Structures are given as C-alpha cells and as structure tokens.
Gaussian input, Z-matrix of N, CA and C with variables (Angstrom, degrees):
# hf/3-21g

backbone

0 1
 N
 C     1     B1
 C     2     B2     1     A1
 N     3     B3     2     A2     1     D1
 C     4     B4     3     A3     2     D2
 C     5     B5     4     A4     3     D3
 N     6     B6     5     A5     4     D4
 C     7     B7     6     A6     5     D5
 C     8     B8     7     A7     6     D6
 N     9     B9     8     A8     7     D7
 C    10    B10     9     A9     8     D8
 C    11    B11    10    A10     9     D9
 N    12    B12    11    A11    10    D10
 C    13    B13    12    A12    11    D11
 C    14    B14    13    A13    12    D12
 N    15    B15    14    A14    13    D13
 C    16    B16    15    A15    14    D14
 C    17    B17    16    A16    15    D15
 N    18    B18    17    A17    16    D16
 C    19    B19    18    A18    17    D17
 C    20    B20    19    A19    18    D18
 N    21    B21    20    A20    19    D19
 C    22    B22    21    A21    20    D20
 C    23    B23    22    A22    21    D21
 N    24    B24    23    A23    22    D22
 C    25    B25    24    A24    23    D23
 C    26    B26    25    A25    24    D24
 N    27    B27    26    A26    25    D25
 C    28    B28    27    A27    26    D26
 C    29    B29    28    A28    27    D27
 N    30    B30    29    A29    28    D28
 C    31    B31    30    A30    29    D29
 C    32    B32    31    A31    30    D30
 N    33    B33    32    A32    31    D31
 C    34    B34    33    A33    32    D32
 C    35    B35    34    A34    33    D33
 N    36    B36    35    A35    34    D34
 C    37    B37    36    A36    35    D35
 C    38    B38    37    A37    36    D36
 N    39    B39    38    A38    37    D37
 C    40    B40    39    A39    38    D38
 C    41    B41    40    A40    39    D39
 N    42    B42    41    A41    40    D40
 C    43    B43    42    A42    41    D41
 C    44    B44    43    A43    42    D42
 N    45    B45    44    A44    43    D43
 C    46    B46    45    A45    44    D44
 C    47    B47    46    A46    45    D45
 N    48    B48    47    A47    46    D46
 C    49    B49    48    A48    47    D47
 C    50    B50    49    A49    48    D48
 N    51    B51    50    A50    49    D49
 C    52    B52    51    A51    50    D50
 C    53    B53    52    A52    51    D51
 N    54    B54    53    A53    52    D52
 C    55    B55    54    A54    53    D53
 C    56    B56    55    A55    54    D54
 N    57    B57    56    A56    55    D55
 C    58    B58    57    A57    56    D56
 C    59    B59    58    A58    57    D57
 N    60    B60    59    A59    58    D58
 C    61    B61    60    A60    59    D59
 C    62    B62    61    A61    60    D60
 N    63    B63    62    A62    61    D61
 C    64    B64    63    A63    62    D62
 C    65    B65    64    A64    63    D63
 N    66    B66    65    A65    64    D64
 C    67    B67    66    A66    65    D65
 C    68    B68    67    A67    66    D66
 N    69    B69    68    A68    67    D67
 C    70    B70    69    A69    68    D68
 C    71    B71    70    A70    69    D69
 N    72    B72    71    A71    70    D70
 C    73    B73    72    A72    71    D71
 C    74    B74    73    A73    72    D72
 N    75    B75    74    A74    73    D73
 C    76    B76    75    A75    74    D74
 C    77    B77    76    A76    75    D75
 N    78    B78    77    A77    76    D76
 C    79    B79    78    A78    77    D77
 C    80    B80    79    A79    78    D78
 N    81    B81    80    A80    79    D79
 C    82    B82    81    A81    80    D80
 C    83    B83    82    A82    81    D81
 N    84    B84    83    A83    82    D82
 C    85    B85    84    A84    83    D83
 C    86    B86    85    A85    84    D84
 N    87    B87    86    A86    85    D85
 C    88    B88    87    A87    86    D86
 C    89    B89    88    A88    87    D87
 N    90    B90    89    A89    88    D88
 C    91    B91    90    A90    89    D89
 C    92    B92    91    A91    90    D90
 N    93    B93    92    A92    91    D91
 C    94    B94    93    A93    92    D92
 C    95    B95    94    A94    93    D93
 N    96    B96    95    A95    94    D94
 C    97    B97    96    A96    95    D95
 C    98    B98    97    A97    96    D96
 N    99    B99    98    A98    97    D97
 C   100   B100    99    A99    98    D98
 C   101   B101   100   A100    99    D99
 N   102   B102   101   A101   100   D100
 C   103   B103   102   A102   101   D101
 C   104   B104   103   A103   102   D102
 N   105   B105   104   A104   103   D103
 C   106   B106   105   A105   104   D104
 C   107   B107   106   A106   105   D105
 N   108   B108   107   A107   106   D106
 C   109   B109   108   A108   107   D107
 C   110   B110   109   A109   108   D108
 N   111   B111   110   A110   109   D109
 C   112   B112   111   A111   110   D110
 C   113   B113   112   A112   111   D111
 N   114   B114   113   A113   112   D112
 C   115   B115   114   A114   113   D113
 C   116   B116   115   A115   114   D114
 N   117   B117   116   A116   115   D115
 C   118   B118   117   A117   116   D116
 C   119   B119   118   A118   117   D117
 N   120   B120   119   A119   118   D118
 C   121   B121   120   A120   119   D119
 C   122   B122   121   A121   120   D120
 N   123   B123   122   A122   121   D121
 C   124   B124   123   A123   122   D122
 C   125   B125   124   A124   123   D123
 N   126   B126   125   A125   124   D124
 C   127   B127   126   A126   125   D125
 C   128   B128   127   A127   126   D126
 N   129   B129   128   A128   127   D127
 C   130   B130   129   A129   128   D128
 C   131   B131   130   A130   129   D129
 N   132   B132   131   A131   130   D130
 C   133   B133   132   A132   131   D131
 C   134   B134   133   A133   132   D132
 N   135   B135   134   A134   133   D133
 C   136   B136   135   A135   134   D134
 C   137   B137   136   A136   135   D135
 N   138   B138   137   A137   136   D136
 C   139   B139   138   A138   137   D137
 C   140   B140   139   A139   138   D138
 N   141   B141   140   A140   139   D139
 C   142   B142   141   A141   140   D140
 C   143   B143   142   A142   141   D141
 N   144   B144   143   A143   142   D142
 C   145   B145   144   A144   143   D143
 C   146   B146   145   A145   144   D144
 N   147   B147   146   A146   145   D145
 C   148   B148   147   A147   146   D146
 C   149   B149   148   A148   147   D147
 N   150   B150   149   A149   148   D148
 C   151   B151   150   A150   149   D149
 C   152   B152   151   A151   150   D150
 N   153   B153   152   A152   151   D151
 C   154   B154   153   A153   152   D152
 C   155   B155   154   A154   153   D153
 N   156   B156   155   A155   154   D154
 C   157   B157   156   A156   155   D155
 C   158   B158   157   A157   156   D156
 N   159   B159   158   A158   157   D157
 C   160   B160   159   A159   158   D158
 C   161   B161   160   A160   159   D159
 N   162   B162   161   A161   160   D160
 C   163   B163   162   A162   161   D161
 C   164   B164   163   A163   162   D162
 N   165   B165   164   A164   163   D163
 C   166   B166   165   A165   164   D164
 C   167   B167   166   A166   165   D165
 N   168   B168   167   A167   166   D166
 C   169   B169   168   A168   167   D167
 C   170   B170   169   A169   168   D168
 N   171   B171   170   A170   169   D169
 C   172   B172   171   A171   170   D170
 C   173   B173   172   A172   171   D171
 N   174   B174   173   A173   172   D172
 C   175   B175   174   A174   173   D173
 C   176   B176   175   A175   174   D174
 N   177   B177   176   A176   175   D175
 C   178   B178   177   A177   176   D176
 C   179   B179   178   A178   177   D177
 N   180   B180   179   A179   178   D178
 C   181   B181   180   A180   179   D179
 C   182   B182   181   A181   180   D180
 N   183   B183   182   A182   181   D181
 C   184   B184   183   A183   182   D182
 C   185   B185   184   A184   183   D183
 N   186   B186   185   A185   184   D184
 C   187   B187   186   A186   185   D185
 C   188   B188   187   A187   186   D186
 N   189   B189   188   A188   187   D187
 C   190   B190   189   A189   188   D188
 C   191   B191   190   A190   189   D189
 N   192   B192   191   A191   190   D190
 C   193   B193   192   A192   191   D191
 C   194   B194   193   A193   192   D192
 N   195   B195   194   A194   193   D193
 C   196   B196   195   A195   194   D194
 C   197   B197   196   A196   195   D195
 N   198   B198   197   A197   196   D196
 C   199   B199   198   A198   197   D197
 C   200   B200   199   A199   198   D198
 N   201   B201   200   A200   199   D199
 C   202   B202   201   A201   200   D200
 C   203   B203   202   A202   201   D201
 N   204   B204   203   A203   202   D202
 C   205   B205   204   A204   203   D203
 C   206   B206   205   A205   204   D204
 N   207   B207   206   A206   205   D205
 C   208   B208   207   A207   206   D206
 C   209   B209   208   A208   207   D207
 N   210   B210   209   A209   208   D208
 C   211   B211   210   A210   209   D209
 C   212   B212   211   A211   210   D210
 N   213   B213   212   A212   211   D211
 C   214   B214   213   A213   212   D212
 C   215   B215   214   A214   213   D213
 N   216   B216   215   A215   214   D214
 C   217   B217   216   A216   215   D215
 C   218   B218   217   A217   216   D216
 N   219   B219   218   A218   217   D217
 C   220   B220   219   A219   218   D218
 C   221   B221   220   A220   219   D219
 N   222   B222   221   A221   220   D220
 C   223   B223   222   A222   221   D221
 C   224   B224   223   A223   222   D222
 N   225   B225   224   A224   223   D223
 C   226   B226   225   A225   224   D224
 C   227   B227   226   A226   225   D225
 N   228   B228   227   A227   226   D226
 C   229   B229   228   A228   227   D227
 C   230   B230   229   A229   228   D228
 N   231   B231   230   A230   229   D229
 C   232   B232   231   A231   230   D230
 C   233   B233   232   A232   231   D231
 N   234   B234   233   A233   232   D232
 C   235   B235   234   A234   233   D233
 C   236   B236   235   A235   234   D234
 N   237   B237   236   A236   235   D235
 C   238   B238   237   A237   236   D236
 C   239   B239   238   A238   237   D237
 N   240   B240   239   A239   238   D238
 C   241   B241   240   A240   239   D239
 C   242   B242   241   A241   240   D240
 N   243   B243   242   A242   241   D241
 C   244   B244   243   A243   242   D242
 C   245   B245   244   A244   243   D243
 N   246   B246   245   A245   244   D244
 C   247   B247   246   A246   245   D245
 C   248   B248   247   A247   246   D246
 N   249   B249   248   A248   247   D247
 C   250   B250   249   A249   248   D248
 C   251   B251   250   A250   249   D249
 N   252   B252   251   A251   250   D250
 C   253   B253   252   A252   251   D251
 C   254   B254   253   A253   252   D252
 N   255   B255   254   A254   253   D253
 C   256   B256   255   A255   254   D254
 C   257   B257   256   A256   255   D255
 N   258   B258   257   A257   256   D256
 C   259   B259   258   A258   257   D257
 C   260   B260   259   A259   258   D258
 N   261   B261   260   A260   259   D259
 C   262   B262   261   A261   260   D260
 C   263   B263   262   A262   261   D261
 N   264   B264   263   A263   262   D262
 C   265   B265   264   A264   263   D263
 C   266   B266   265   A265   264   D264
 N   267   B267   266   A266   265   D265
 C   268   B268   267   A267   266   D266
 C   269   B269   268   A268   267   D267
 N   270   B270   269   A269   268   D268
 C   271   B271   270   A270   269   D269
 C   272   B272   271   A271   270   D270
 N   273   B273   272   A272   271   D271
 C   274   B274   273   A273   272   D272
 C   275   B275   274   A274   273   D273
 N   276   B276   275   A275   274   D274
 C   277   B277   276   A276   275   D275
 C   278   B278   277   A277   276   D276
 N   279   B279   278   A278   277   D277
 C   280   B280   279   A279   278   D278
 C   281   B281   280   A280   279   D279
 N   282   B282   281   A281   280   D280
 C   283   B283   282   A282   281   D281
 C   284   B284   283   A283   282   D282
 N   285   B285   284   A284   283   D283
 C   286   B286   285   A285   284   D284
 C   287   B287   286   A286   285   D285
 N   288   B288   287   A287   286   D286
 C   289   B289   288   A288   287   D287
 C   290   B290   289   A289   288   D288
 N   291   B291   290   A290   289   D289
 C   292   B292   291   A291   290   D290
 C   293   B293   292   A292   291   D291
 N   294   B294   293   A293   292   D292
 C   295   B295   294   A294   293   D293
 C   296   B296   295   A295   294   D294
 N   297   B297   296   A296   295   D295
 C   298   B298   297   A297   296   D296
 C   299   B299   298   A298   297   D297
 N   300   B300   299   A299   298   D298
 C   301   B301   300   A300   299   D299
 C   302   B302   301   A301   300   D300
 N   303   B303   302   A302   301   D301
 C   304   B304   303   A303   302   D302
 C   305   B305   304   A304   303   D303
 N   306   B306   305   A305   304   D304
 C   307   B307   306   A306   305   D305
 C   308   B308   307   A307   306   D306
 N   309   B309   308   A308   307   D307
 C   310   B310   309   A309   308   D308
 C   311   B311   310   A310   309   D309
 N   312   B312   311   A311   310   D310
 C   313   B313   312   A312   311   D311
 C   314   B314   313   A313   312   D312
 N   315   B315   314   A314   313   D313
 C   316   B316   315   A315   314   D314
 C   317   B317   316   A316   315   D315
 N   318   B318   317   A317   316   D316
 C   319   B319   318   A318   317   D317
 C   320   B320   319   A319   318   D318

   B1=1.3846
   B2=1.5156
   B3=1.3428
   B4=1.4475
   B5=1.5111
   B6=1.3863
   B7=1.3935
   B8=1.4397
   B9=1.4289
   B10=1.4213
   B11=1.4820
   B12=1.3315
   B13=1.3961
   B14=1.5423
   B15=1.3563
   B16=1.4162
   B17=1.4949
   B18=1.3409
   B19=1.4854
   B20=1.4865
   B21=1.2049
   B22=1.5993
   B23=1.5210
   B24=1.3291
   B25=1.5255
   B26=1.5300
   B27=1.3355
   B28=1.3962
   B29=1.5224
   B30=1.4073
   B31=1.4182
   B32=1.5323
   B33=1.2121
   B34=1.5949
   B35=1.4288
   B36=1.3442
   B37=1.4912
   B38=1.6243
   B39=1.3527
   B40=1.4281
   B41=1.5259
   B42=1.3980
   B43=1.4944
   B44=1.5244
   B45=1.4507
   B46=1.4580
   B47=1.4846
   B48=1.3591
   B49=1.5209
   B50=1.5693
   B51=1.2452
   B52=1.6214
   B53=1.4977
   B54=1.3650
   B55=1.4940
   B56=1.5510
   B57=1.4039
   B58=1.4547
   B59=1.5366
   B60=1.3760
   B61=1.4769
   B62=1.5082
   B63=1.3008
   B64=1.5611
   B65=1.4886
   B66=1.3422
   B67=1.3133
   B68=1.4700
   B69=1.3627
   B70=1.4219
   B71=1.5413
   B72=1.3162
   B73=1.5224
   B74=1.4920
   B75=1.3404
   B76=1.4692
   B77=1.5661
   B78=1.2610
   B79=1.4654
   B80=1.5408
   B81=1.4472
   B82=1.4463
   B83=1.4573
   B84=1.3654
   B85=1.4373
   B86=1.5502
   B87=1.4450
   B88=1.3983
   B89=1.4830
   B90=1.3696
   B91=1.4073
   B92=1.5717
   B93=1.3119
   B94=1.3838
   B95=1.5950
   B96=1.2796
   B97=1.4639
   B98=1.5576
   B99=1.2307
   B100=1.4631
   B101=1.5471
   B102=1.2899
   B103=1.4059
   B104=1.5277
   B105=1.3600
   B106=1.5045
   B107=1.5687
   B108=1.2671
   B109=1.4866
   B110=1.5384
   B111=1.3429
   B112=1.4625
   B113=1.5158
   B114=1.3354
   B115=1.3362
   B116=1.5138
   B117=1.2789
   B118=1.4254
   B119=1.5634
   B120=1.2832
   B121=1.4241
   B122=1.5181
   B123=1.3469
   B124=1.3482
   B125=1.4917
   B126=1.3866
   B127=1.3618
   B128=1.5696
   B129=1.3643
   B130=1.3954
   B131=1.5047
   B132=1.2941
   B133=1.4422
   B134=1.5090
   B135=1.3463
   B136=1.4478
   B137=1.5840
   B138=1.2802
   B139=1.4196
   B140=1.4583
   B141=1.3655
   B142=1.4620
   B143=1.6529
   B144=1.2759
   B145=1.5287
   B146=1.5439
   B147=1.3419
   B148=1.5166
   B149=1.6516
   B150=1.2407
   B151=1.4809
   B152=1.5088
   B153=1.3479
   B154=1.4628
   B155=1.5428
   B156=1.3315
   B157=1.4457
   B158=1.5341
   B159=1.3321
   B160=1.4956
   B161=1.6036
   B162=1.3550
   B163=1.4009
   B164=1.5200
   B165=1.2510
   B166=1.4981
   B167=1.5306
   B168=1.3098
   B169=1.4453
   B170=1.4906
   B171=1.2896
   B172=1.5383
   B173=1.4747
   B174=1.3302
   B175=1.4997
   B176=1.5208
   B177=1.3639
   B178=1.5354
   B179=1.5824
   B180=1.2705
   B181=1.4657
   B182=1.6245
   B183=1.2717
   B184=1.4348
   B185=1.5849
   B186=1.3616
   B187=1.4087
   B188=1.5566
   B189=1.2507
   B190=1.5705
   B191=1.4819
   B192=1.4785
   B193=1.4113
   B194=1.5716
   B195=1.2656
   B196=1.4515
   B197=1.5484
   B198=1.2593
   B199=1.4895
   B200=1.6036
   B201=1.2430
   B202=1.4654
   B203=1.6212
   B204=1.2882
   B205=1.5217
   B206=1.5022
   B207=1.3571
   B208=1.4026
   B209=1.5329
   B210=1.3851
   B211=1.5632
   B212=1.5021
   B213=1.3161
   B214=1.5110
   B215=1.5635
   B216=1.2034
   B217=1.4442
   B218=1.5642
   B219=1.2965
   B220=1.4725
   B221=1.5390
   B222=1.3860
   B223=1.4778
   B224=1.5118
   B225=1.2173
   B226=1.4192
   B227=1.4353
   B228=1.3656
   B229=1.5239
   B230=1.5107
   B231=1.3641
   B232=1.4932
   B233=1.5021
   B234=1.2634
   B235=1.4892
   B236=1.4401
   B237=1.2634
   B238=1.4885
   B239=1.4833
   B240=1.3329
   B241=1.3485
   B242=1.6281
   B243=1.2567
   B244=1.4409
   B245=1.6495
   B246=1.2818
   B247=1.5138
   B248=1.5679
   B249=1.3585
   B250=1.4582
   B251=1.4932
   B252=1.3194
   B253=1.4613
   B254=1.5754
   B255=1.3254
   B256=1.4962
   B257=1.4853
   B258=1.3174
   B259=1.4246
   B260=1.6488
   B261=1.2622
   B262=1.5189
   B263=1.4876
   B264=1.3696
   B265=1.5603
   B266=1.4873
   B267=1.4143
   B268=1.3929
   B269=1.5517
   B270=1.3938
   B271=1.5770
   B272=1.3433
   B273=1.2478
   B274=1.6248
   B275=1.5366
   B276=1.3796
   B277=1.5313
   B278=1.5685
   B279=1.2672
   B280=1.5067
   B281=1.5646
   B282=1.3120
   B283=1.4245
   B284=1.6569
   B285=1.2985
   B286=1.5071
   B287=1.5231
   B288=1.3564
   B289=1.4112
   B290=1.5574
   B291=1.2393
   B292=1.4805
   B293=1.5557
   B294=1.2893
   B295=1.4228
   B296=1.5804
   B297=1.3426
   B298=1.5064
   B299=1.5295
   B300=1.2895
   B301=1.5119
   B302=1.5424
   B303=1.3497
   B304=1.4427
   B305=1.5692
   B306=1.2614
   B307=1.4946
   B308=1.5432
   B309=1.3358
   B310=1.5026
   B311=1.5523
   B312=1.3535
   B313=1.4855
   B314=1.4803
   B315=1.3315
   B316=1.4474
   B317=1.5170
   B318=1.2872
   B319=1.5289
   B320=1.5384
   A1=109.89
   A2=112.40
   A3=122.02
   A4=110.69
   A5=117.13
   A6=119.91
   A7=116.03
   A8=116.34
   A9=115.61
   A10=114.38
   A11=124.43
   A12=126.20
   A13=112.73
   A14=117.40
   A15=122.95
   A16=112.96
   A17=116.84
   A18=120.76
   A19=109.94
   A20=119.75
   A21=122.19
   A22=110.70
   A23=114.67
   A24=118.98
   A25=115.92
   A26=115.12
   A27=124.84
   A28=113.43
   A29=114.06
   A30=120.29
   A31=106.26
   A32=119.24
   A33=122.42
   A34=112.15
   A35=120.66
   A36=125.75
   A37=111.27
   A38=115.85
   A39=119.62
   A40=114.39
   A41=118.05
   A42=120.30
   A43=111.16
   A44=117.00
   A45=119.43
   A46=106.94
   A47=115.62
   A48=118.69
   A49=107.21
   A50=110.05
   A51=118.19
   A52=108.84
   A53=118.49
   A54=121.08
   A55=109.08
   A56=117.06
   A57=123.16
   A58=105.65
   A59=120.08
   A60=122.54
   A61=107.95
   A62=113.36
   A63=122.79
   A64=106.18
   A65=120.57
   A66=125.80
   A67=111.62
   A68=120.83
   A69=126.96
   A70=105.55
   A71=116.33
   A72=121.32
   A73=111.60
   A74=113.28
   A75=117.45
   A76=108.67
   A77=118.39
   A78=119.38
   A79=112.95
   A80=115.26
   A81=118.19
   A82=112.04
   A83=122.15
   A84=126.01
   A85=111.26
   A86=114.44
   A87=113.96
   A88=114.05
   A89=114.60
   A90=121.26
   A91=106.12
   A92=118.28
   A93=125.76
   A94=110.15
   A95=116.06
   A96=120.85
   A97=112.32
   A98=118.91
   A99=122.75
   A100=109.07
   A101=115.32
   A102=121.59
   A103=115.33
   A104=116.54
   A105=123.14
   A106=103.38
   A107=120.43
   A108=119.26
   A109=110.60
   A110=120.93
   A111=121.65
   A112=111.28
   A113=118.58
   A114=122.91
   A115=116.50
   A116=116.76
   A117=121.68
   A118=113.92
   A119=116.68
   A120=123.13
   A121=110.93
   A122=117.33
   A123=122.75
   A124=112.67
   A125=116.93
   A126=125.10
   A127=107.68
   A128=115.26
   A129=120.64
   A130=110.68
   A131=118.18
   A132=118.88
   A133=114.41
   A134=112.70
   A135=119.02
   A136=114.23
   A137=116.30
   A138=122.70
   A139=115.48
   A140=118.57
   A141=125.21
   A142=105.86
   A143=116.98
   A144=118.62
   A145=107.65
   A146=116.53
   A147=121.33
   A148=106.24
   A149=113.51
   A150=116.22
   A151=111.43
   A152=116.09
   A153=116.56
   A154=115.30
   A155=115.40
   A156=122.46
   A157=109.18
   A158=116.64
   A159=121.10
   A160=115.18
   A161=116.80
   A162=117.98
   A163=109.18
   A164=118.39
   A165=119.60
   A166=113.65
   A167=117.13
   A168=124.74
   A169=108.36
   A170=116.82
   A171=123.64
   A172=109.35
   A173=113.44
   A174=115.38
   A175=117.60
   A176=110.54
   A177=116.84
   A178=109.77
   A179=116.79
   A180=115.49
   A181=117.17
   A182=114.43
   A183=118.33
   A184=115.04
   A185=114.93
   A186=119.63
   A187=115.23
   A188=113.84
   A189=117.92
   A190=115.91
   A191=115.29
   A192=111.58
   A193=112.43
   A194=117.06
   A195=126.39
   A196=110.28
   A197=116.59
   A198=126.23
   A199=108.47
   A200=119.39
   A201=121.56
   A202=110.69
   A203=116.29
   A204=120.21
   A205=106.53
   A206=115.54
   A207=121.20
   A208=106.54
   A209=114.83
   A210=121.52
   A211=108.15
   A212=112.92
   A213=115.46
   A214=112.80
   A215=121.78
   A216=130.60
   A217=108.13
   A218=115.29
   A219=118.52
   A220=109.75
   A221=117.57
   A222=118.64
   A223=108.70
   A224=124.90
   A225=125.18
   A226=110.92
   A227=118.37
   A228=119.39
   A229=107.91
   A230=117.75
   A231=116.34
   A232=108.33
   A233=122.04
   A234=123.98
   A235=113.46
   A236=118.77
   A237=127.79
   A238=113.29
   A239=121.18
   A240=122.72
   A241=110.75
   A242=117.67
   A243=124.17
   A244=106.66
   A245=110.96
   A246=114.83
   A247=110.91
   A248=119.76
   A249=117.98
   A250=113.49
   A251=121.10
   A252=123.56
   A253=105.61
   A254=116.14
   A255=116.38
   A256=109.48
   A257=122.34
   A258=124.56
   A259=110.83
   A260=113.74
   A261=116.21
   A262=115.39
   A263=111.61
   A264=115.97
   A265=110.04
   A266=121.90
   A267=120.71
   A268=110.26
   A269=114.85
   A270=110.89
   A271=113.85
   A272=118.91
   A273=123.69
   A274=105.57
   A275=112.86
   A276=115.75
   A277=109.11
   A278=112.82
   A279=117.77
   A280=111.01
   A281=119.06
   A282=123.15
   A283=107.34
   A284=114.48
   A285=117.00
   A286=112.92
   A287=116.59
   A288=118.88
   A289=108.64
   A290=119.82
   A291=119.32
   A292=110.61
   A293=117.95
   A294=123.44
   A295=110.36
   A296=112.78
   A297=117.92
   A298=111.21
   A299=117.43
   A300=119.51
   A301=111.76
   A302=118.93
   A303=120.46
   A304=109.25
   A305=117.91
   A306=121.98
   A307=108.94
   A308=119.19
   A309=123.33
   A310=104.61
   A311=118.84
   A312=120.26
   A313=108.14
   A314=119.35
   A315=125.03
   A316=113.86
   A317=115.52
   A318=119.78
   A319=112.94
   D1=125.96
   D2=179.26
   D3=-106.07
   D4=99.60
   D5=-171.29
   D6=-62.82
   D7=-33.69
   D8=-179.58
   D9=-69.25
   D10=-29.22
   D11=168.53
   D12=-68.48
   D13=-41.04
   D14=-173.54
   D15=-69.67
   D16=-30.83
   D17=-175.16
   D18=-61.33
   D19=-37.38
   D20=-179.43
   D21=-56.68
   D22=-24.84
   D23=179.58
   D24=-84.99
   D25=-2.33
   D26=-176.74
   D27=-130.03
   D28=81.30
   D29=-171.38
   D30=-71.63
   D31=-22.23
   D32=178.84
   D33=-63.19
   D34=-21.49
   D35=-178.11
   D36=-93.88
   D37=-5.76
   D38=-172.16
   D39=-61.22
   D40=-24.17
   D41=-177.12
   D42=-88.33
   D43=1.26
   D44=-177.32
   D45=-99.86
   D46=157.16
   D47=175.91
   D48=-63.09
   D49=161.58
   D50=-176.96
   D51=-63.14
   D52=-43.52
   D53=-176.12
   D54=-61.05
   D55=-38.55
   D56=-174.84
   D57=-76.21
   D58=-32.43
   D59=178.92
   D60=-63.48
   D61=-45.88
   D62=-175.39
   D63=-63.69
   D64=-45.69
   D65=-176.35
   D66=-63.34
   D67=-42.29
   D68=-176.22
   D69=-69.87
   D70=-41.03
   D71=177.29
   D72=-59.49
   D73=-46.05
   D74=-177.74
   D75=-64.42
   D76=-44.65
   D77=-178.16
   D78=-63.81
   D79=-38.12
   D80=173.34
   D81=-65.58
   D82=-40.35
   D83=178.06
   D84=-59.58
   D85=-41.50
   D86=-179.28
   D87=-70.79
   D88=-27.49
   D89=-177.04
   D90=-73.59
   D91=-50.94
   D92=-178.27
   D93=-55.89
   D94=-48.18
   D95=-174.41
   D96=-102.95
   D97=34.52
   D98=179.82
   D99=-82.86
   D100=169.41
   D101=-178.85
   D102=-57.28
   D103=-30.39
   D104=-177.74
   D105=-70.58
   D106=-36.05
   D107=-172.42
   D108=-94.39
   D109=1.25
   D110=-171.24
   D111=-58.98
   D112=-51.99
   D113=-179.92
   D114=-63.83
   D115=-33.69
   D116=172.85
   D117=-65.15
   D118=-40.94
   D119=174.20
   D120=-64.09
   D121=-47.28
   D122=179.23
   D123=-55.64
   D124=-46.81
   D125=-174.78
   D126=-63.04
   D127=-44.59
   D128=-176.31
   D129=-68.38
   D130=-37.10
   D131=175.81
   D132=-67.29
   D133=-40.55
   D134=176.95
   D135=-62.20
   D136=-41.91
   D137=175.94
   D138=-65.63
   D139=-41.79
   D140=178.35
   D141=-68.64
   D142=-41.28
   D143=-178.03
   D144=-66.82
   D145=-41.54
   D146=-177.84
   D147=-66.53
   D148=-43.45
   D149=179.55
   D150=-63.74
   D151=-42.73
   D152=177.62
   D153=-67.50
   D154=-31.17
   D155=178.09
   D156=-69.69
   D157=-47.86
   D158=174.03
   D159=-57.65
   D160=-39.79
   D161=177.35
   D162=-69.32
   D163=-38.22
   D164=177.72
   D165=-64.98
   D166=-37.22
   D167=175.15
   D168=-64.42
   D169=-45.88
   D170=176.98
   D171=-55.91
   D172=-50.05
   D173=176.15
   D174=-55.26
   D175=-48.23
   D176=-176.07
   D177=-72.49
   D178=-41.74
   D179=-174.83
   D180=-86.09
   D181=-26.32
   D182=-179.45
   D183=-109.19
   D184=-58.71
   D185=-174.78
   D186=-68.44
   D187=-37.80
   D188=177.31
   D189=-58.65
   D190=-47.98
   D191=177.76
   D192=-70.60
   D193=-33.56
   D194=-178.69
   D195=-59.49
   D196=-43.93
   D197=-177.72
   D198=-88.65
   D199=-8.06
   D200=178.01
   D201=67.42
   D202=35.77
   D203=-179.37
   D204=-90.68
   D205=144.69
   D206=-179.48
   D207=-76.96
   D208=163.39
   D209=-179.69
   D210=-60.03
   D211=-45.72
   D212=-178.83
   D213=-60.95
   D214=-43.28
   D215=175.83
   D216=-56.96
   D217=-53.71
   D218=-175.52
   D219=-64.46
   D220=-34.75
   D221=175.63
   D222=-66.46
   D223=-40.34
   D224=178.44
   D225=-65.05
   D226=-39.97
   D227=179.91
   D228=-64.93
   D229=-40.22
   D230=-177.96
   D231=-71.20
   D232=-32.43
   D233=176.17
   D234=-67.61
   D235=-46.90
   D236=-171.51
   D237=-87.06
   D238=-24.48
   D239=-177.08
   D240=-115.19
   D241=-56.79
   D242=-166.15
   D243=-67.60
   D244=-49.16
   D245=-175.33
   D246=-63.86
   D247=-50.56
   D248=175.13
   D249=-56.56
   D250=-37.27
   D251=-175.45
   D252=-69.35
   D253=-38.97
   D254=179.19
   D255=-67.80
   D256=-37.44
   D257=178.37
   D258=-69.42
   D259=-37.06
   D260=172.88
   D261=-62.18
   D262=-44.21
   D263=178.69
   D264=-64.94
   D265=-41.82
   D266=179.76
   D267=-64.05
   D268=-37.73
   D269=177.62
   D270=-67.07
   D271=-37.90
   D272=-178.15
   D273=-61.29
   D274=-44.54
   D275=-179.19
   D276=-61.07
   D277=-49.03
   D278=-178.31
   D279=-57.43
   D280=-40.79
   D281=-178.66
   D282=-68.95
   D283=-44.85
   D284=174.90
   D285=-54.29
   D286=-44.96
   D287=-178.83
   D288=-67.18
   D289=-37.46
   D290=177.22
   D291=-67.88
   D292=-39.77
   D293=-179.89
   D294=-60.08
   D295=-48.07
   D296=178.11
   D297=-60.58
   D298=-40.60
   D299=177.52
   D300=-71.70
   D301=-33.13
   D302=173.85
   D303=-62.22
   D304=-48.09
   D305=-177.71
   D306=-60.68
   D307=-38.17
   D308=-179.24
   D309=-69.88
   D310=-41.62
   D311=-178.81
   D312=-63.40
   D313=-49.41
   D314=-173.91
   D315=-69.31
   D316=-22.38
   D317=-176.51
   D318=-71.60

C-alpha cells in the first residue's frame, strides 16, 4: 500500500495532517484485509477473475470469428483493452472497500 498515491482518492482526508491521513489509511487497510474478511476478499477476487476469463473466452470463441478478426488482433485487443479494464475495476473496488472502512472508523 502506497499511502501517498492513495490519499488523492480520499478528499475527505485532505484537511487532516499527513501523519493522521496515513494512520487512518493504515487502519482502514488493516480492517479491509483482516482475517475476518479474508474469505470474502478471496471469493470476490475469484468471481471477478472467473467473470473476466469467461468474457475473454466469449470474445475469442464467438466474437472474433463473427467479426473476422485475426488471432493476433484479438490478442492485442485483449491485452490493450480487457486487461487494463480488469485492473481499473479491481482498483476501484479496492478504493471503495477502503472508503467504506474509513467511514466506519471515522464514525
């Protein structure tokens, strides 16, 4: 966890000193990724990975032949579109989990 990069996603912490921002983010991180939430996080990650894999298979087995795209082009599309979209969604989910934990801590 890089707190300097994460702080920009939490404008509600902007009025606090940097040490307090880091402490709150660290508490939220420990809360989100604690032992109690481990199975929930694993399940969520597995479901999203399975969904992404099935969408990629759908693209390769159904859409690629229907659109007449070459194998190389479809591989480039998956690498340049599907993979970054997956990473972006995972990052948004991670930030949402931290935000929910921060709200719980600050309440």
